[in-house]
N, C-alpha and C positions, 0 to 999 in steps of 0.2 A: 829675480830678487835677489838682489847680491847682499851677503852679510857680511859682518865680522864676526869673528869668535875668538873671546880669549883661555885659555886653558893652562890650569895650573896641576900639576902631579906631582903629588905625594906619597911615592913608597916609603911606610913607615918598617923599612929594615935598614941593618947596619949599611948594608952595600946598597945606597938610593942611586948612586947617579947613572950604573948603567938602566937600571930598567927605564930613566929618565931620557937618556940619549936612544935607545931602541925605540921608544914611543916619537920620539922626535923624527926620528929616522925614517920609520915606517910613514910619518905623516908625510914626508917632503919627498916621497915618492909619489904621490897623486897629483902626477902634472898639471891637473885641472884646478889644482889651490896656488895661492901663495902661501907661503908658508914661511913665519919669521920668529924663529927662537930668541928669548934673551934671558936673562939672569934669574928673570922674576917668573915669566910664563911664557907662554908661547900662541901668538896670534896666527890666525887662519884665517884668507879671505879669500871668497869666490862666492859660486851661485850657491841658493839656499840647499839644494837638494845634494850637491856636490859635496860643500861641507859638512851638513850633517850625515850621508852615506859614509865619509871619510872619518869623520868624529868617531861613530858610533862602529865600525867597524875594527878600528885600533885603539879603543877605548873598550871593548869585549877583551881583547889581545892580554891587554897589558891589566885588566880587572882581574885575571885569571891569576894574579901573584895575590896572595892574601894579604890582608890589610892594607889597600892602598886609598887615597883619597882623591878624588879629583874637584875640583871649583873650575866651572866654566860658566863665562857670561856672553851671550848672544846679543848684537845690535843688530835691528834691521835695515843698513846701511854698511855703504863702504867706506869705514875710515881711517883707508891707506891714506 
């Protein structure tokens, strides 16, 4: 099943842009996904297992930074 996910990442730190860019750059390395960053969120498209595995892996790394907020929506359809 193909899905669409939308993730917003809010590091609650003065230097918030580098962690966001790092998170997006790591998602972009997953060749099996289509990743579309924009000013409000990052959209991720692909097969359910691929999207969820990549998000889990990269979110876990970013969540190591204290006081980080993630907001995610998942749709069970390809909304490209």
